[in-house]
C-alpha positions in Angstrom: 37.0 -22.2 -20.3 33.2 -22.7 -20.0 31.1 -20.1 -18.0 30.3 -22.5 -15.1 34.0 -23.2 -14.5 34.9 -19.5 -14.7 32.2 -18.7 -12.1 33.5 -21.5 -9.8 37.1 -20.2 -10.1 36.0 -16.6 -9.5 34.0 -17.7 -6.4 37.0 -19.7 -5.1 39.2 -16.6 -5.6 36.7 -14.5 -3.7 36.5 -17.0 -0.9 40.3 -17.1 -0.7 40.4 -13.2 -0.6 37.9 -13.3 2.3 39.9 -15.9 4.1 43.1 -13.9 3.7 41.5 -10.7 5.0 39.4 -12.3 7.8 41.8 -15.1 9.1 45.3 -14.5 7.8 45.5 -10.6 8.1 43.1 -9.5 10.8 45.8 -6.9 11.7 45.2 -5.0 8.4 42.8 -2.2 9.2 39.9 -1.3 6.9 40.9 2.3 6.9 44.4 1.4 5.6 42.9 -0.8 2.9 40.6 2.0 1.8 43.4 4.6 1.9 45.8 2.4 -0.1 43.5 0.3 -2.4 40.2 2.2 -2.6 38.2 -0.7 -1.0 38.0 -2.5 2.3 36.1 -5.4 3.9 33.0 -3.2 4.1 33.2 -2.6 0.4 33.4 -6.4 -0.2 30.3 -7.0 2.0 28.5 -4.2 0.1 29.4 -5.8 -3.2 28.1 -9.1 -1.8 24.8 -7.3 -0.9 24.6 -5.7 -4.4 25.2 -9.1 -6.1 22.4 -10.6 -4.0 20.0 -7.7 -4.9 20.8 -8.4 -8.6 19.5 -11.9 -8.0 16.4 -10.6 -6.3 17.6 -11.4 -2.8 17.0 -8.6 -0.3 19.7 -8.3 2.2 20.4 -5.5 4.7 23.8 -3.9 5.0 24.2 -5.5 8.5 23.2 -9.0 7.2 25.7 -8.7 4.3 28.4 -7.7 6.8 27.6 -10.6 9.0 27.9 -13.0 6.1 31.3 -11.5 5.1 32.7 -11.0 8.6 31.3 -14.3 9.9 30.0 -12.4 13.0 28.1 -9.2 13.7 30.2 -6.3 12.4 30.3 -4.6 15.8 31.8 -7.8 17.3 34.5 -7.9 14.6 35.3 -4.2 15.2 35.7 -4.8 19.0 38.0 -7.7 18.4 40.1 -6.3 15.5 39.8 -2.6 14.8 42.0 0.1 16.3 41.4 3.8 16.5 42.3 5.8 13.4 44.7 8.6 13.5 43.7 12.1 12.3 46.0 11.4 9.2 44.3 8.1 8.5 40.9 9.8 8.8 41.8 12.6 6.5 43.1 10.2 3.9 39.9 8.1 4.3 37.7 11.1 3.6 39.5 11.6 0.3 39.6 7.8 -0.6 35.9 7.4 0.3 34.9 10.4 -1.9 36.9 9.0 -4.8 35.9 5.4 -4.5 32.6 5.0 -2.8 30.5 8.2 -3.1 28.1 8.2 -6.0 29.6 10.5 -8.7 26.3 10.9 -10.6 
């Protein structure tokens, strides 16, 4: 497989993942994703922002989230996010430390 085809397939898989999380499974909470998988929609938007930066494109966290969520993040939270239980919050603290916090 040539590089361009690989890139196009990877991009298509990313778009399908985004569609699944944003359209098909809005019920899945970010905190549950982070606690179970070590990443969530916010991580995906951050990775998008980081990829843009690697190409010399400056993008704020809020702008990257809006690209990923298809709307301002606060609007998405209002429409889809539920309150986290104390157990979910405790698990999140651990998952965030293990998966997001810079270990250097």
